N, CA, C, O and CB atoms as a CASP TS submission, in Angstrom:
PFRMAT TS
TARGET T0000
AUTHOR 0000-0000-0000
METHOD Language model
MODEL 1
PARENT N/A
ATOM      1  N   UNK     1      86.220  99.096 106.438  1.00  0.00           N
ATOM      2  CA  UNK     1      85.082  99.042 105.419  1.00  0.00           C
ATOM      3  C   UNK     1      85.771 100.148 104.308  1.00  0.00           C
ATOM      4  O   UNK     1      86.670 100.965 104.508  1.00  0.00           O
ATOM      5  CB  UNK     1      83.371  99.560 106.153  1.00  0.00           C
ATOM      6  N   UNK     2      85.052  99.876 103.145  1.00  0.00           N
ATOM      7  CA  UNK     2      85.430 100.799 102.206  1.00  0.00           C
ATOM      8  C   UNK     2      84.373 100.912 100.961  1.00  0.00           C
ATOM      9  O   UNK     2      84.293  99.951 100.197  1.00  0.00           O
ATOM     10  CB  UNK     2      86.825 100.410 101.753  1.00  0.00           C
ATOM     11  N   UNK     3      83.741 101.814 100.793  1.00  0.00           N
ATOM     12  CA  UNK     3      82.446 101.877  99.573  1.00  0.00           C
ATOM     13  C   UNK     3      82.996 102.508  98.565  1.00  0.00           C
ATOM     14  O   UNK     3      83.550 103.593  98.739  1.00  0.00           O
ATOM     15  CB  UNK     3      81.002 102.724  99.921  1.00  0.00           C
ATOM     16  N   UNK     4      82.909 101.813  97.152  1.00  0.00           N
ATOM     17  CA  UNK     4      83.267 102.171  95.717  1.00  0.00           C
ATOM     18  C   UNK     4      82.119 102.516  95.228  1.00  0.00           C
ATOM     19  O   UNK     4      81.398 101.619  94.792  1.00  0.00           O
ATOM     20  CB  UNK     4      83.904 101.124  94.856  1.00  0.00           C
ATOM     21  N   UNK     5      81.678 103.868  95.181  1.00  0.00           N
ATOM     22  CA  UNK     5      80.573 104.298  94.552  1.00  0.00           C
ATOM     23  C   UNK     5      80.410 103.857  92.830  1.00  0.00           C
ATOM     24  O   UNK     5      79.410 103.390  92.287  1.00  0.00           O
ATOM     25  CB  UNK     5      80.626 105.829  94.801  1.00  0.00           C
ATOM     26  N   UNK     6      81.490 104.119  92.330  1.00  0.00           N
ATOM     27  CA  UNK     6      81.695 103.912  91.048  1.00  0.00           C
ATOM     28  C   UNK     6      81.347 102.211  90.618  1.00  0.00           C
ATOM     29  O   UNK     6      80.666 101.824  89.668  1.00  0.00           O
ATOM     30  CB  UNK     6      83.218 104.402  90.797  1.00  0.00           C
ATOM     31  N   UNK     7      81.959 101.497  91.511  1.00  0.00           N
ATOM     32  CA  UNK     7      81.704  99.988  90.919  1.00  0.00           C
ATOM     33  C   UNK     7      80.611  99.257  92.012  1.00  0.00           C
ATOM     34  O   UNK     7      80.476  98.058  92.255  1.00  0.00           O
ATOM     35  CB  UNK     7      83.364  98.987  90.847  1.00  0.00           C
ATOM     36  N   UNK     8      79.939 100.336  92.534  1.00  0.00           N
ATOM     37  CA  UNK     8      78.803  99.782  93.740  1.00  0.00           C
ATOM     38  C   UNK     8      79.268  98.625  94.281  1.00  0.00           C
ATOM     39  O   UNK     8      78.770  97.539  93.983  1.00  0.00           O
ATOM     40  CB  UNK     8      77.267  99.407  93.217  1.00  0.00           C
ATOM     41  N   UNK     9      80.346  98.764  95.194  1.00  0.00           N
ATOM     42  CA  UNK     9      81.205  97.467  95.985  1.00  0.00           C
ATOM     43  C   UNK     9      81.372  98.015  97.286  1.00  0.00           C
ATOM     44  O   UNK     9      81.587  99.227  97.304  1.00  0.00           O
ATOM     45  CB  UNK     9      82.839  97.007  95.331  1.00  0.00           C
ATOM     46  N   UNK    10      81.323  97.367  98.484  1.00  0.00           N
ATOM     47  CA  UNK    10      81.607  97.405  99.884  1.00  0.00           C
ATOM     48  C   UNK    10      82.665  96.371 100.170  1.00  0.00           C
ATOM     49  O   UNK    10      82.501  95.161 100.014  1.00  0.00           O
ATOM     50  CB  UNK    10      80.346  97.169 100.720  1.00  0.00           C
ATOM     51  N   UNK    11      83.678  96.905 100.567  1.00  0.00           N
ATOM     52  CA  UNK    11      84.842  95.859 100.701  1.00  0.00           C
ATOM     53  C   UNK    11      85.357  96.029 102.243  1.00  0.00           C
ATOM     54  O   UNK    11      85.208  97.086 102.856  1.00  0.00           O
ATOM     55  CB  UNK    11      86.177  96.177  99.514  1.00  0.00           C
ATOM     56  N   UNK    12      85.890  95.040 102.720  1.00  0.00           N
ATOM     57  CA  UNK    12      86.476  95.011 104.276  1.00  0.00           C
ATOM     58  C   UNK    12      87.477  94.059 104.487  1.00  0.00           C
ATOM     59  O   UNK    12      87.916  93.279 103.643  1.00  0.00           O
ATOM     60  CB  UNK    12      85.407  94.675 105.355  1.00  0.00           C
ATOM     61  N   UNK    13      87.842  94.169 105.749  1.00  0.00           N
ATOM     62  CA  UNK    13      88.397  92.943 106.550  1.00  0.00           C
ATOM     63  C   UNK    13      87.919  92.642 107.884  1.00  0.00           C
ATOM     64  O   UNK    13      87.792  93.547 108.709  1.00  0.00           O
ATOM     65  CB  UNK    13      89.785  93.064 106.723  1.00  0.00           C
ATOM     66  N   UNK    14      87.624  91.349 108.175  1.00  0.00           N
ATOM     67  CA  UNK    14      87.000  91.049 109.374  1.00  0.00           C
ATOM     68  C   UNK    14      88.010  90.171 110.167  1.00  0.00           C
ATOM     69  O   UNK    14      88.801  89.504 109.500  1.00  0.00           O
ATOM     70  CB  UNK    14      85.624  90.358 109.130  1.00  0.00           C
ATOM     71  N   UNK    15      88.061  90.108 111.480  1.00  0.00           N
ATOM     72  CA  UNK    15      88.593  89.323 112.431  1.00  0.00           C
ATOM     73  C   UNK    15      87.822  88.032 112.576  1.00  0.00           C
ATOM     74  O   UNK    15      86.635  88.217 112.845  1.00  0.00           O
ATOM     75  CB  UNK    15      88.664  90.046 113.645  1.00  0.00           C
ATOM     76  N   UNK    16      88.193  86.792 112.468  1.00  0.00           N
ATOM     77  CA  UNK    16      87.357  85.689 112.191  1.00  0.00           C
ATOM     78  C   UNK    16      88.041  84.570 113.333  1.00  0.00           C
ATOM     79  O   UNK    16      89.232  84.682 113.623  1.00  0.00           O
ATOM     80  CB  UNK    16      87.428  85.222 110.431  1.00  0.00           C
ATOM     81  N   UNK    17      87.344  83.684 113.840  1.00  0.00           N
ATOM     82  CA  UNK    17      87.566  82.702 114.557  1.00  0.00           C
ATOM     83  C   UNK    17      87.575  81.264 113.713  1.00  0.00           C
ATOM     84  O   UNK    17      86.421  80.861 113.563  1.00  0.00           O
ATOM     85  CB  UNK    17      86.604  82.809 115.601  1.00  0.00           C
ATOM     86  N   UNK    18      88.508  80.446 113.162  1.00  0.00           N
ATOM     87  CA  UNK    18      88.530  79.274 112.631  1.00  0.00           C
ATOM     88  C   UNK    18      87.558  78.250 113.067  1.00  0.00           C
ATOM     89  O   UNK    18      87.633  77.742 114.185  1.00  0.00           O
ATOM     90  CB  UNK    18      89.682  78.866 112.772  1.00  0.00           C
ATOM     91  N   UNK    19      86.350  77.834 111.926  1.00  0.00           N
ATOM     92  CA  UNK    19      85.652  77.098 112.340  1.00  0.00           C
ATOM     93  C   UNK    19      84.300  77.573 113.060  1.00  0.00           C
ATOM     94  O   UNK    19      83.398  76.818 113.423  1.00  0.00           O
ATOM     95  CB  UNK    19      86.410  76.454 112.959  1.00  0.00           C
ATOM     96  N   UNK    20      84.327  78.914 113.195  1.00  0.00           N
ATOM     97  CA  UNK    20      83.044  79.547 113.750  1.00  0.00           C
ATOM     98  C   UNK    20      82.352  80.437 112.658  1.00  0.00           C
ATOM     99  O   UNK    20      82.935  81.337 112.053  1.00  0.00           O
ATOM    100  CB  UNK    20      83.381  80.466 115.066  1.00  0.00           C
ATOM    101  N   UNK    21      81.121  80.103 112.488  1.00  0.00           N
ATOM    102  CA  UNK    21      80.387  80.576 111.609  1.00  0.00           C
ATOM    103  C   UNK    21      80.410  82.300 111.754  1.00  0.00           C
ATOM    104  O   UNK    21      80.416  82.795 112.881  1.00  0.00           O
ATOM    105  CB  UNK    21      79.034  79.863 111.775  1.00  0.00           C
ATOM    106  N   UNK    22      80.423  83.211 110.467  1.00  0.00           N
ATOM    107  CA  UNK    22      80.684  84.465 110.633  1.00  0.00           C
ATOM    108  C   UNK    22      79.676  85.261 109.925  1.00  0.00           C
ATOM    109  O   UNK    22      79.922  85.598 108.767  1.00  0.00           O
ATOM    110  CB  UNK    22      81.971  84.737 110.253  1.00  0.00           C
ATOM    111  N   UNK    23      78.382  85.663 110.575  1.00  0.00           N
ATOM    112  CA  UNK    23      77.792  86.601 109.804  1.00  0.00           C
ATOM    113  C   UNK    23      77.899  87.882 109.418  1.00  0.00           C
ATOM    114  O   UNK    23      78.378  88.596 110.300  1.00  0.00           O
ATOM    115  CB  UNK    23      77.034  86.621 110.073  1.00  0.00           C
ATOM    116  N   UNK    24      77.618  88.442 108.395  1.00  0.00           N
ATOM    117  CA  UNK    24      78.061  90.020 108.253  1.00  0.00           C
ATOM    118  C   UNK    24      76.665  90.369 107.690  1.00  0.00           C
ATOM    119  O   UNK    24      76.217  89.927 106.632  1.00  0.00           O
ATOM    120  CB  UNK    24      79.555  90.466 107.104  1.00  0.00           C
ATOM    121  N   UNK    25      75.962  91.316 108.628  1.00  0.00           N
ATOM    122  CA  UNK    25      74.792  91.729 108.044  1.00  0.00           C
ATOM    123  C   UNK    25      75.068  93.296 107.550  1.00  0.00           C
ATOM    124  O   UNK    25      75.769  94.088 108.180  1.00  0.00           O
ATOM    125  CB  UNK    25      73.563  91.547 109.115  1.00  0.00           C
ATOM    126  N   UNK    26      74.439  93.565 106.405  1.00  0.00           N
ATOM    127  CA  UNK    26      74.460  94.799 105.778  1.00  0.00           C
ATOM    128  C   UNK    26      73.357  95.720 105.624  1.00  0.00           C
ATOM    129  O   UNK    26      72.344  95.118 105.267  1.00  0.00           O
ATOM    130  CB  UNK    26      74.842  94.598 104.701  1.00  0.00           C
ATOM    131  N   UNK    27      73.197  96.918 105.761  1.00  0.00           N
ATOM    132  CA  UNK    27      72.010  97.912 105.267  1.00  0.00           C
ATOM    133  C   UNK    27      72.066  97.881 103.876  1.00  0.00           C
ATOM    134  O   UNK    27      73.157  98.096 103.348  1.00  0.00           O
ATOM    135  CB  UNK    27      72.120  99.471 105.750  1.00  0.00           C
ATOM    136  N   UNK    28      70.794  97.585 102.976  1.00  0.00           N
ATOM    137  CA  UNK    28      71.016  97.726 101.648  1.00  0.00           C
ATOM    138  C   UNK    28      69.727  98.745 101.471  1.00  0.00           C
ATOM    139  O   UNK    28      68.577  98.452 101.797  1.00  0.00           O
ATOM    140  CB  UNK    28      71.063  96.234 100.752  1.00  0.00           C
ATOM    141  N   UNK    29      70.140  99.988 100.896  1.00  0.00           N
ATOM    142  CA  UNK    29      69.181 101.172 100.947  1.00  0.00           C
ATOM    143  C   UNK    29      68.344 100.770  99.657  1.00  0.00           C
ATOM    144  O   UNK    29      68.751 100.402  98.556  1.00  0.00           O
ATOM    145  CB  UNK    29      69.967 102.806 100.870  1.00  0.00           C
ATOM    146  N   UNK    30      66.925 100.971 100.173  1.00  0.00           N
ATOM    147  CA  UNK    30      65.992 101.036  98.916  1.00  0.00           C
ATOM    148  C   UNK    30      66.558 101.315  97.470  1.00  0.00           C
ATOM    149  O   UNK    30      67.348 102.223  97.209  1.00  0.00           O
ATOM    150  CB  UNK    30      65.007 102.122  99.157  1.00  0.00           C
ATOM    151  N   UNK    31      66.093 100.496  96.656  1.00  0.00           N
ATOM    152  CA  UNK    31      66.690 100.775  95.383  1.00  0.00           C
ATOM    153  C   UNK    31      67.781  99.917  94.832  1.00  0.00           C
ATOM    154  O   UNK    31      68.104  99.795  93.650  1.00  0.00           O
ATOM    155  CB  UNK    31      67.165 102.015  95.434  1.00  0.00           C
ATOM    156  N   UNK    32      68.204  99.445  95.699  1.00  0.00           N
ATOM    157  CA  UNK    32      69.700  98.630  95.500  1.00  0.00           C
ATOM    158  C   UNK    32      69.258  97.226  95.796  1.00  0.00           C
ATOM    159  O   UNK    32      68.184  96.924  96.317  1.00  0.00           O
ATOM    160  CB  UNK    32      71.091  99.134  96.661  1.00  0.00           C
ATOM    161  N   UNK    33      70.374  96.249  95.337  1.00  0.00           N
ATOM    162  CA  UNK    33      70.194  94.758  95.431  1.00  0.00           C
ATOM    163  C   UNK    33      71.297  94.349  95.327  1.00  0.00           C
ATOM    164  O   UNK    33      72.150  94.708  94.515  1.00  0.00           O
ATOM    165  CB  UNK    33      69.383  94.083  94.539  1.00  0.00           C
ATOM    166  N   UNK    34      71.400  93.273  96.443  1.00  0.00           N
ATOM    167  CA  UNK    34      72.657  92.389  96.417  1.00  0.00           C
ATOM    168  C   UNK    34      73.195  91.869  95.197  1.00  0.00           C
ATOM    169  O   UNK    34      72.225  91.498  94.536  1.00  0.00           O
ATOM    170  CB  UNK    34      72.460  91.282  97.166  1.00  0.00           C
ATOM    171  N   UNK    35      74.051  91.696  94.688  1.00  0.00           N
ATOM    172  CA  UNK    35      74.693  91.237  93.382  1.00  0.00           C
ATOM    173  C   UNK    35      75.404  89.590  93.665  1.00  0.00           C
ATOM    174  O   UNK    35      75.158  88.446  93.283  1.00  0.00           O
ATOM    175  CB  UNK    35      76.004  92.513  92.913  1.00  0.00           C
ATOM    176  N   UNK    36      76.391  90.249  94.549  1.00  0.00           N
ATOM    177  CA  UNK    36      77.405  89.226  94.905  1.00  0.00           C
ATOM    178  C   UNK    36      77.977  89.390  95.997  1.00  0.00           C
ATOM    179  O   UNK    36      78.105  90.503  96.507  1.00  0.00           O
ATOM    180  CB  UNK    36      78.357  89.084  94.078  1.00  0.00           C
ATOM    181  N   UNK    37      78.473  88.140  96.597  1.00  0.00           N
ATOM    182  CA  UNK    37      79.478  88.345  97.720  1.00  0.00           C
ATOM    183  C   UNK    37      80.625  87.274  97.720  1.00  0.00           C
ATOM    184  O   UNK    37      80.545  86.073  97.461  1.00  0.00           O
ATOM    185  CB  UNK    37      78.728  88.289  99.122  1.00  0.00           C
ATOM    186  N   UNK    38      81.680  88.005  98.069  1.00  0.00           N
ATOM    187  CA  UNK    38      82.936  87.048  97.507  1.00  0.00           C
ATOM    188  C   UNK    38      83.843  87.154  99.069  1.00  0.00           C
ATOM    189  O   UNK    38      83.976  88.267  99.580  1.00  0.00           O
ATOM    190  CB  UNK    38      83.996  87.887  95.758  1.00  0.00           C
ATOM    191  N   UNK    39      84.322  86.149  99.621  1.00  0.00           N
ATOM    192  CA  UNK    39      85.094  86.046 100.603  1.00  0.00           C
ATOM    193  C   UNK    39      86.252  85.213 100.275  1.00  0.00           C
ATOM    194  O   UNK    39      85.948  84.141  99.751  1.00  0.00           O
ATOM    195  CB  UNK    39      84.410  85.628 101.645  1.00  0.00           C
ATOM    196  N   UNK    40      87.575  85.442 100.457  1.00  0.00           N
ATOM    197  CA  UNK    40      88.720  84.832 100.237  1.00  0.00           C
ATOM    198  C   UNK    40      88.839  84.205  98.543  1.00  0.00           C
ATOM    199  O   UNK    40      89.522  83.206  98.317  1.00  0.00           O
ATOM    200  CB  UNK    40      88.785  83.710 101.405  1.00  0.00           C
ATOM    201  N   UNK    41      88.259  84.765  97.687  1.00  0.00           N
ATOM    202  CA  UNK    41      88.229  84.451  96.255  1.00  0.00           C
ATOM    203  C   UNK    41      87.120  83.530  96.102  1.00  0.00           C
ATOM    204  O   UNK    41      86.876  83.107  94.972  1.00  0.00           O
ATOM    205  CB  UNK    41      89.553  83.847  95.712  1.00  0.00           C
ATOM    206  N   UNK    42      86.343  83.124  97.194  1.00  0.00           N
ATOM    207  CA  UNK    42      85.121  82.295  96.803  1.00  0.00           C
ATOM    208  C   UNK    42      83.754  82.984  97.238  1.00  0.00           C
ATOM    209  O   UNK    42      83.552  83.897  98.038  1.00  0.00           O
ATOM    210  CB  UNK    42      85.220  80.829  97.496  1.00  0.00           C
ATOM    211  N   UNK    43      82.867  82.228  96.430  1.00  0.00           N
ATOM    212  CA  UNK    43      81.523  82.970  96.682  1.00  0.00           C
ATOM    213  C   UNK    43      80.799  82.438  97.999  1.00  0.00           C
ATOM    214  O   UNK    43      80.678  81.284  98.410  1.00  0.00           O
ATOM    215  CB  UNK    43      80.504  82.753  95.383  1.00  0.00           C
ATOM    216  N   UNK    44      80.299  83.806  98.596  1.00  0.00           N
ATOM    217  CA  UNK    44      79.877  83.572 100.115  1.00  0.00           C
ATOM    218  C   UNK    44      78.416  83.113  99.664  1.00  0.00           C
ATOM    219  O   UNK    44      77.944  83.196  98.530  1.00  0.00           O
ATOM    220  CB  UNK    44      79.960  85.091 101.308  1.00  0.00           C
ATOM    221  N   UNK    45      77.717  82.532 100.994  1.00  0.00           N
ATOM    222  CA  UNK    45      76.435  82.547 101.033  1.00  0.00           C
ATOM    223  C   UNK    45      75.703  83.424 101.673  1.00  0.00           C
ATOM    224  O   UNK    45      76.004  83.833 102.794  1.00  0.00           O
ATOM    225  CB  UNK    45      76.117  81.621 101.358  1.00  0.00           C
ATOM    226  N   UNK    46      74.492  83.864 100.912  1.00  0.00           N
ATOM    227  CA  UNK    46      73.990  85.401 101.189  1.00  0.00           C
ATOM    228  C   UNK    46      72.110  84.997 101.602  1.00  0.00           C
ATOM    229  O   UNK    46      71.495  84.040 101.132  1.00  0.00           O
ATOM    230  CB  UNK    46      74.285  86.674  99.320  1.00  0.00           C
ATOM    231  N   UNK    47      71.751  85.660 102.225  1.00  0.00           N
ATOM    232  CA  UNK    47      70.515  86.082 102.537  1.00  0.00           C
ATOM    233  C   UNK    47      69.959  87.265 102.294  1.00  0.00           C
ATOM    234  O   UNK    47      70.570  88.230 102.754  1.00  0.00           O
ATOM    235  CB  UNK    47      70.388  85.958 103.562  1.00  0.00           C
ATOM    236  N   UNK    48      68.775  87.516 101.582  1.00  0.00           N
ATOM    237  CA  UNK    48      68.579  89.094 101.535  1.00  0.00           C
ATOM    238  C   UNK    48      67.069  89.229 102.454  1.00  0.00           C
ATOM    239  O   UNK    48      66.452  88.229 102.822  1.00  0.00           O
ATOM    240  CB  UNK    48      68.435  89.771  99.640  1.00  0.00           C
ATOM    241  N   UNK    49      66.810  90.040 102.618  1.00  0.00           N
ATOM    242  CA  UNK    49      65.445  90.584 103.326  1.00  0.00           C
ATOM    243  C   UNK    49      65.321  91.885 102.886  1.00  0.00           C
ATOM    244  O   UNK    49      66.280  92.509 102.430  1.00  0.00           O
ATOM    245  CB  UNK    49      65.413  90.590 104.963  1.00  0.00           C
ATOM    246  N   UNK    50      63.945  92.447 103.014  1.00  0.00           N
ATOM    247  CA  UNK    50      64.009  94.009 102.891  1.00  0.00           C
ATOM    248  C   UNK    50      65.028  94.586 103.627  1.00  0.00           C
ATOM    249  O   UNK    50      65.294  94.222 104.773  1.00  0.00           O
ATOM    250  CB  UNK    50      62.782  94.686 103.328  1.00  0.00           C
ATOM    251  N   UNK    51      65.662  95.537 102.987  1.00  0.00           N
ATOM    252  CA  UNK    51      66.699  96.656 103.591  1.00  0.00           C
ATOM    253  C   UNK    51      68.082  96.111 103.905  1.00  0.00           C
ATOM    254  O   UNK    51      69.095  96.809 103.948  1.00  0.00           O
ATOM    255  CB  UNK    51      66.144  97.290 104.997  1.00  0.00           C
ATOM    256  N   UNK    52      68.030  94.731 104.132  1.00  0.00           N
ATOM    257  CA  UNK    52      69.245  94.202 104.758  1.00  0.00           C
ATOM    258  C   UNK    52      69.772  92.764 103.804  1.00  0.00           C
ATOM    259  O   UNK    52      68.953  92.077 103.192  1.00  0.00           O
ATOM    260  CB  UNK    52      68.830  93.812 106.485  1.00  0.00           C
ATOM    261  N   UNK    53      71.297  92.462 103.811  1.00  0.00           N
ATOM    262  CA  UNK    53      71.761  91.292 103.339  1.00  0.00           C
ATOM    263  C   UNK    53      72.758  90.651 104.365  1.00  0.00           C
ATOM    264  O   UNK    53      73.774  91.174 104.823  1.00  0.00           O
ATOM    265  CB  UNK    53      72.361  91.526 102.011  1.00  0.00           C
ATOM    266  N   UNK    54      72.289  89.504 104.607  1.00  0.00           N
ATOM    267  CA  UNK    54      73.291  88.815 105.328  1.00  0.00           C
ATOM    268  C   UNK    54      74.521  87.868 104.582  1.00  0.00           C
ATOM    269  O   UNK    54      74.181  86.914 103.882  1.00  0.00           O
ATOM    270  CB  UNK    54      72.497  87.982 106.200  1.00  0.00           C
ATOM    271  N   UNK    55      75.800  88.161 104.757  1.00  0.00           N
ATOM    272  CA  UNK    55      76.589  87.142 104.200  1.00  0.00           C
ATOM    273  C   UNK    55      77.251  86.333 105.238  1.00  0.00           C
ATOM    274  O   UNK    55      77.617  86.793 106.319  1.00  0.00           O
ATOM    275  CB  UNK    55      77.558  87.693 103.303  1.00  0.00           C
ATOM    276  N   UNK    56      77.406  84.971 104.821  1.00  0.00           N
ATOM    277  CA  UNK    56      77.688  84.163 106.091  1.00  0.00           C
ATOM    278  C   UNK    56      78.638  83.217 105.501  1.00  0.00           C
ATOM    279  O   UNK    56      78.506  82.823 104.342  1.00  0.00           O
ATOM    280  CB  UNK    56      76.357  83.416 106.838  1.00  0.00           C
ATOM    281  N   UNK    57      79.545  82.862 106.231  1.00  0.00           N
ATOM    282  CA  UNK    57      80.942  81.824 105.574  1.00  0.00           C
ATOM    283  C   UNK    57      81.496  81.505 107.129  1.00  0.00           C
ATOM    284  O   UNK    57      81.343  82.080 108.206  1.00  0.00           O
ATOM    285  CB  UNK    57      82.499  82.885 104.286  1.00  0.00           C
ATOM    286  N   UNK    58      82.301  80.153 106.651  1.00  0.00           N
ATOM    287  CA  UNK    58      82.984  79.674 108.117  1.00  0.00           C
ATOM    288  C   UNK    58      84.314  79.627 107.606  1.00  0.00           C
ATOM    289  O   UNK    58      84.557  78.793 106.733  1.00  0.00           O
ATOM    290  CB  UNK    58      82.472  78.087 108.873  1.00  0.00           C
ATOM    291  N   UNK    59      85.227  80.401 108.015  1.00  0.00           N
ATOM    292  CA  UNK    59      86.825  80.237 108.182  1.00  0.00           C
ATOM    293  C   UNK    59      87.258  79.023 108.501  1.00  0.00           C
ATOM    294  O   UNK    59      86.749  78.294 109.352  1.00  0.00           O
ATOM    295  CB  UNK    59      87.411  81.055 109.194  1.00  0.00           C
ATOM    296  N   UNK    60      88.202  78.782 107.829  1.00  0.00           N
ATOM    297  CA  UNK    60      88.780  77.213 108.324  1.00  0.00           C
ATOM    298  C   UNK    60      89.904  77.755 109.231  1.00  0.00           C
ATOM    299  O   UNK    60      90.333  76.974 110.080  1.00  0.00           O
ATOM    300  CB  UNK    60      89.486  76.009 106.906  1.00  0.00           C
ATOM    301  N   UNK    61      90.410  78.930 109.165  1.00  0.00           N
ATOM    302  CA  UNK    61      91.645  79.487 110.202  1.00  0.00           C
ATOM    303  C   UNK    61      91.104  80.792 110.876  1.00  0.00           C
ATOM    304  O   UNK    61      90.254  81.548 110.404  1.00  0.00           O
ATOM    305  CB  UNK    61      93.208  79.910 109.312  1.00  0.00           C
ATOM    306  N   UNK    62      91.823  80.923 112.187  1.00  0.00           N
ATOM    307  CA  UNK    62      91.750  82.063 112.842  1.00  0.00           C
ATOM    308  C   UNK    62      92.506  83.342 112.410  1.00  0.00           C
ATOM    309  O   UNK    62      93.729  83.292 112.278  1.00  0.00           O
ATOM    310  CB  UNK    62      92.075  81.750 114.004  1.00  0.00           C
ATOM    311  N   UNK    63      92.046  84.111 112.259  1.00  0.00           N
ATOM    312  CA  UNK    63      92.791  85.309 111.676  1.00  0.00           C
ATOM    313  C   UNK    63      92.057  86.576 110.975  1.00  0.00           C
ATOM    314  O   UNK    63      91.019  86.925 111.537  1.00  0.00           O
ATOM    315  CB  UNK    63      93.670  84.751 110.662  1.00  0.00           C
ATOM    316  N   UNK    64      92.450  87.323 109.812  1.00  0.00           N
ATOM    317  CA  UNK    64      91.853  88.395 109.269  1.00  0.00           C
ATOM    318  C   UNK    64      91.444  87.742 107.877  1.00  0.00           C
ATOM    319  O   UNK    64      92.111  86.894 107.284  1.00  0.00           O
ATOM    320  CB  UNK    64      92.811  89.710 109.230  1.00  0.00           C
ATOM    321  N   UNK    65      90.233  88.282 107.457  1.00  0.00           N
ATOM    322  CA  UNK    65      89.751  87.794 106.072  1.00  0.00           C
ATOM    323  C   UNK    65      89.206  88.823 105.408  1.00  0.00           C
ATOM    324  O   UNK    65      88.461  89.598 106.009  1.00  0.00           O
ATOM    325  CB  UNK    65      88.753  86.705 106.089  1.00  0.00           C
ATOM    326  N   UNK    66      89.473  88.976 104.162  1.00  0.00           N
ATOM    327  CA  UNK    66      88.964  90.065 103.253  1.00  0.00           C
ATOM    328  C   UNK    66      87.640  89.771 102.474  1.00  0.00           C
ATOM    329  O   UNK    66      87.444  88.644 102.018  1.00  0.00           O
ATOM    330  CB  UNK    66      90.043  90.373 102.230  1.00  0.00           C
ATOM    331  N   UNK    67      86.735  90.775 102.320  1.00  0.00           N
ATOM    332  CA  UNK    67      85.326  89.998 101.709  1.00  0.00           C
ATOM    333  C   UNK    67      84.963  91.332 100.694  1.00  0.00           C
ATOM    334  O   UNK    67      85.446  92.461 100.779  1.00  0.00           O
ATOM    335  CB  UNK    67      83.788  89.539 103.170  1.00  0.00           C
ATOM    336  N   UNK    68      84.199  90.952  99.946  1.00  0.00           N
ATOM    337  CA  UNK    68      83.562  92.187  98.876  1.00  0.00           C
ATOM    338  C   UNK    68      82.161  91.579  98.631  1.00  0.00           C
ATOM    339  O   UNK    68      81.876  90.412  98.360  1.00  0.00           O
ATOM    340  CB  UNK    68      84.514  92.434  97.167  1.00  0.00           C
ATOM    341  N   UNK    69      81.329  92.686  98.795  1.00  0.00           N
ATOM    342  CA  UNK    69      79.791  92.646  98.369  1.00  0.00           C
ATOM    343  C   UNK    69      79.395  93.788  97.272  1.00  0.00           C
ATOM    344  O   UNK    69      79.732  94.972  97.293  1.00  0.00           O
ATOM    345  CB  UNK    69      78.823  92.891  99.753  1.00  0.00           C
ATOM    346  N   UNK    70      78.718  93.222  96.461  1.00  0.00           N
ATOM    347  CA  UNK    70      78.634  94.044  95.204  1.00  0.00           C
ATOM    348  C   UNK    70      77.263  94.290  95.235  1.00  0.00           C
ATOM    349  O   UNK    70      76.605  93.517  95.931  1.00  0.00           O
ATOM    350  CB  UNK    70      79.131  93.371  93.829  1.00  0.00           C
ATOM    351  N   UNK    71      76.615  95.266  94.593  1.00  0.00           N
ATOM    352  CA  UNK    71      75.481  95.717  94.584  1.00  0.00           C
ATOM    353  C   UNK    71      74.894  96.240  93.203  1.00  0.00           C
ATOM    354  O   UNK    71      75.682  96.749  92.406  1.00  0.00           O
ATOM    355  CB  UNK    71      75.516  96.601  95.517  1.00  0.00           C
ATOM    356  N   UNK    72      73.632  96.144  92.901  1.00  0.00           N
ATOM    357  CA  UNK    72      73.083  96.926  91.804  1.00  0.00           C
ATOM    358  C   UNK    72      71.855  97.571  92.047  1.00  0.00           C
ATOM    359  O   UNK    72      71.083  97.377  92.986  1.00  0.00           O
ATOM    360  CB  UNK    72      72.913  96.158  90.697  1.00  0.00           C
ATOM    361  N   UNK    73      71.741  98.438  91.011  1.00  0.00           N
ATOM    362  CA  UNK    73      70.563  99.170  91.293  1.00  0.00           C
ATOM    363  C   UNK    73      69.315  98.802  90.278  1.00  0.00           C
ATOM    364  O   UNK    73      68.227  99.363  90.408  1.00  0.00           O
ATOM    365  CB  UNK    73      70.941 100.688  91.216  1.00  0.00           C
TER
END
């Protein structure tokens, strides 16, 4: 994982299993909000709760996938 304070983005890579739903839960500090989530160049499904955000996707293949989560204040 890598945090970019200038762009307010968290990016990383995850090992995934094809056709197995993958949830990624992230702590969201007070005062910040989830702006968007991208996985493999496409928008990912998101759910927000107080202090957490969950990004969910179902990969088509087993392997490694890159993701980017953007925040706003």
